[in-house]
C-alpha positions in Angstrom: 5.2 -29.9 -11.4 4.5 -29.3 -7.7 2.2 -31.5 -5.8 -0.2 -29.3 -3.9 -2.0 -30.9 -0.9 -5.2 -29.2 0.2 -7.8 -28.8 3.0 -10.7 -31.2 2.3 -13.2 -28.7 0.9 -14.3 -28.5 -2.7 -13.2 -24.9 -3.1 -9.7 -25.6 -1.8 -9.4 -28.7 -3.8 -10.2 -26.7 -7.0 -7.6 -24.1 -6.0 -5.0 -26.8 -5.4 -5.5 -28.4 -8.7 -5.2 -25.0 -10.4 -2.0 -24.3 -8.5 -0.6 -27.7 -9.8 -1.5 -26.7 -13.3 0.2 -23.2 -13.0 3.3 -23.9 -10.9 5.0 -26.0 -13.6 8.5 -24.8 -12.7 8.1 -25.7 -9.0 9.0 -29.2 -7.8 8.6 -28.8 -4.1 5.3 -29.9 -2.6 3.0 -27.3 -1.0 -0.2 -27.0 0.9 -3.3 -24.9 0.2 -5.9 -24.4 2.9 -7.2 -22.8 6.1 -4.7 -21.5 8.7 -3.6 -24.4 11.0 -0.3 -24.3 12.9 0.1 -28.1 13.0 -0.6 -28.6 9.3 1.7 -25.7 8.3 4.7 -27.1 10.2 4.4 -30.5 8.5 7.8 -31.0 6.9 6.2 -32.5 3.8 5.0 -29.0 2.8 7.8 -26.7 1.7 5.5 -23.7 1.1 1.9 -22.7 2.0 -0.8 -20.8 0.3 -3.5 -20.1 2.9 -6.7 -18.4 3.9 -8.0 -17.3 7.3 -11.4 -15.8 8.1 -10.9 -14.9 11.7 -8.7 -12.5 13.6 -5.5 -14.3 14.6 -4.2 -13.9 18.1 -0.6 -12.7 18.9 0.8 -16.2 19.1 -0.7 -17.1 15.7 0.6 -13.9 14.2 4.1 -14.6 15.6 3.9 -18.1 14.1 3.1 -16.7 10.6 6.1 -14.3 10.8 8.6 -16.8 12.1 7.8 -20.2 10.4 10.9 -20.9 8.2 9.0 -21.5 4.9 7.0 -19.2 2.6 3.4 -18.6 3.8 1.6 -16.7 1.1 -1.8 -15.1 1.9 -4.6 -15.6 -0.6 -5.8 -12.0 -0.3 -5.0 -8.7 1.3 -7.8 -9.4 3.8 -6.0 -12.7 4.8 -2.7 -10.8 5.0 -4.3 -8.2 7.3 -6.1 -10.7 9.6 -2.9 -12.7 10.0 -0.5 -9.7 10.0 1.7 -11.4 7.5 4.6 -9.0 7.2 6.8 -11.3 5.1 5.0 -12.1 1.9 2.7 -10.3 -0.5 -0.8 -11.5 -1.1 -1.8 -13.4 -4.2 -5.5 -13.4 -5.2 -7.2 -16.6 -6.2 -7.9 -17.4 -9.8 -10.9 -18.9 -11.6 -10.3 -22.7 -11.2 -8.8 -24.3 -14.3 -11.4 -27.1 -14.5 -14.2 -24.5 -14.4 -12.5 -22.6 -17.2 -11.9 -25.5 -19.4 -15.1 -27.5 -19.0 -17.6 -27.1 -21.9 -21.2 -26.3 -20.8 -24.2 -26.5 -23.2 -25.9 -23.4 -24.6 -28.9 -22.7 -22.3 -31.7 -20.2 -21.8 -31.8 -17.9 -18.8 -34.6 -19.9 -17.1 -33.6 -18.8 -13.6 -33.8 -15.2 -12.4 -31.1 -15.8 -9.9 -28.6 -18.4 -8.6 -27.4 -18.8 -5.0 -24.6 -20.8 -3.4 -24.5 -20.9 0.4 -23.6 -23.0 3.4 -24.8 -23.1 6.9 -21.9 -21.4 8.6 -22.6 -18.3 10.8 -20.1 -16.1 9.0 -21.9 -16.7 5.7 -25.2 -15.3 7.2 -27.3 -18.2 5.8 -30.3 -17.1 7.8 -30.7 -14.0 5.7 -30.3 -16.0 2.5 -33.0 -18.4 3.6 -35.3 -15.5 4.6 -34.8 -14.0 1.1 -35.4 -17.4 -0.6 -38.7 -17.9 1.2 -40.0 -14.5 0.3 -38.8 -13.9 -3.3 -41.2 -13.8 -6.1 -38.4 -14.6 -8.6 -37.5 -18.0 -9.9 -34.2 -19.2 -8.6 -31.8 -22.1 -8.1 -29.8 -22.7 -4.9 -26.9 -24.9 -4.2 -26.8 -25.4 -0.4 -26.3 -27.8 2.4 -29.1 -29.7 4.1 -29.5 -27.0 6.8 -30.3 -24.5 4.1 -32.4 -26.7 1.7 -34.6 -28.0 4.5 -35.7 -24.5 5.4 -36.8 -23.4 1.9 -40.6 -23.4 1.5 -41.0 -21.5 -1.7 -42.1 -23.3 -4.9 -40.2 -20.7 -7.0 -36.9 -21.9 -5.6 -35.1 -25.1 -6.4 -32.5 -26.3 -3.9 -29.7 -28.7 -4.9 -27.1 -30.4 -2.6 -23.9 -28.5 -1.9 -20.5 -29.9 -2.9 -21.6 -32.7 -5.3 -22.2 -30.8 -8.5 -19.9 -31.5 -11.4 -18.1 -28.5 -13.0 -20.3 -29.0 -16.1 -23.5 -28.8 -14.0 -22.2 -25.9 -12.0 -21.2 -23.9 -15.0 -24.6 -24.7 -16.6 -26.5 -23.4 -13.6 -24.6 -20.1 -13.7 -25.3 -19.7 -17.4 -29.0 -20.5 -16.8 -29.3 -17.6 -14.4 -29.6 -13.8 -14.9 -28.1 -12.8 -11.6 -25.9 -14.3 -8.9 -26.9 -13.6 -5.2 -24.1 -14.0 -2.6 -25.1 -12.8 0.8 -22.1 -14.0 2.7 -20.6 -11.7 5.4 -17.1 -13.2 5.5 -15.1 -15.3 3.1 -11.6 -16.7 2.8 -11.8 -17.3 -0.9 -15.3 -16.6 -2.2 -14.9 -18.6 -5.4 -18.6 -18.5 -6.4 -18.8 -14.8 -7.1 -15.5 -15.0 -9.0 -16.9 -17.8 -11.2 -20.1 -15.9 -11.7 -18.3 -12.7 -12.6 -16.1 -14.6 -15.1 -19.3 -15.8 -16.8 -20.7 -12.3 -17.1 -23.3 -12.4 -14.3 -24.1 -9.4 -12.1 -23.4 -10.3 -8.5 -25.5 -9.0 -5.7 -23.2 -9.1 -2.7 -22.1 -7.2 0.4 -19.2 -4.8 0.0 -16.9 -7.3 1.8 -13.3 -8.2 1.6 -11.9 -10.0 -0.3 -14.7 -9.6 -2.8 -13.8 -5.9 -3.3 -10.2 -6.7 -3.9 -11.1 -7.8 -7.5 -14.6 -6.5 -8.0 -15.6 -2.9 -8.2 -18.5 -1.5 -6.3 -21.5 -1.4 -8.7 -25.2 -0.9 -8.6 -25.6 -4.6 -7.4 -23.4 -4.0 -4.3 -25.5 -3.8 -1.2 -25.2 -0.1 0.0 -23.1 0.6 3.1 -26.0 2.4 4.8 -27.9 -1.0 5.0 -25.0 -2.8 6.7 -22.7 -3.0 9.7 -19.6 -4.9 10.6 -19.8 -7.0 13.7 -17.6 -9.6 15.4 -19.3 -13.0 15.3 -17.9 -16.1 17.0 -17.8 -19.3 15.0 -16.2 -22.5 16.4 -14.6 -20.3 19.1 -12.9 -17.8 16.9 -13.8 -14.2 16.2 -14.8 -13.4 12.7 -15.4 -9.9 11.4 -18.7 -10.3 9.5 -20.8 -7.9 7.4 -24.4 -8.0 8.7 -27.6 -6.1 7.7 -28.9 -3.3 9.9 -32.4 -4.3 8.9 -33.1 -7.7 7.2 -36.1 -6.4 5.3 -34.2 -3.5 3.7 -31.5 -5.8 2.4 -34.0 -8.3 1.1 -35.9 -5.6 -0.7 -32.6 -4.4 -2.3 -31.8 -7.9 -3.5 -35.3 -8.4 -4.8 -35.3 -5.1 -6.7 -31.9 -5.7 -8.3 -32.5 -9.2 -9.6 -32.7 -9.3 -13.4 -31.0 -5.9 -14.0 -28.4 -5.6 -16.7 -24.7 -5.2 -15.8 -23.6 -1.6 -15.3 -20.3 -0.1 -16.3 -18.5 -1.1 -13.2 -19.9 -4.6 -13.5 -18.5 -4.9 -17.0 -15.1 -3.6 -15.9 -15.0 -6.2 -13.2 -15.9 -8.9 -15.7 -13.1 -7.7 -17.9 -10.6 -7.6 -15.0 -11.3 -11.2 -14.0 -11.0 -12.5 -17.5 -7.7 -10.6 -18.1 -6.0 -11.0 -14.7 -7.4 -13.9 -12.8 -7.3 -16.7 -15.3 -4.8 -19.2 -16.7 -2.0 -18.6 -14.2 -1.6 -14.8 -14.7 -2.0 -14.1 -10.9 -0.5 -17.4 -9.8 2.8 -16.6 -11.6 3.4 -14.4 -8.6 3.6 -17.5 -6.4 6.3 -18.9 -8.6 8.2 -15.7 -8.3 7.8 -15.6 -4.5 9.0 -19.2 -4.2 12.0 -18.7 -6.5 13.0 -15.6 -4.5 12.7 -17.7 -1.3 14.9 -20.5 -2.7 12.1 -22.9 -3.1 12.3 -24.8 -6.4 
């Protein structure tokens, strides 16, 4: 079984563990994480499975296309941003620990659930504005910069990154709707996990979300949105932003609690049938075998 090293974030750690579970026929160690030339050239890693949320420059694009090891993009969006002409994209799967953990039977005591973090590309300001206005009862998992801004007794905020998989799964199952107002994602595990559990997801029509989820009645309409370049840590991120904050917040407020529509149900079925238990990650094994990595 391959040892998969990972960028030190909870989402990437979960992906890495799932890769280790799935790549049973691969012995060579790999790395899973955010694009980084120094890390990718480390001789310890014989293959790379990566994300990137910003537009790579020409030198970085050349690097991706000349590094003498397999570098596999985690979505078509990642493939596009990095102009990876060598390897096909492989979508991320629902993490294995999340799939296997047993959560208790719970009532739908929350109208919605949110997971967010205070990075510009995730548009946390809009999420906070919604949370402070909503009349619905909700639970939020966020960092301190988010939780400290919430002044609504209807909303309970819990710390980001410390929840067990049992707790996380229980919070999803306790909620009627999942709200994910992020404008740019490398992975976007939360809406994938929520969809797997059958929750409607209120989200922007962003990539890579739309690579595995159909547009449905919960997808924020295009007419309310724009795409804009936003700088975060010195890099240019293409981010989906609202034309009018109030219109987007009204849409979210109105959609909370609605039942899944036909496209929602088809997306749920797609995730369960195609993005679980190594069905998608088998492509990585095939790519590595074809590249001579064993």
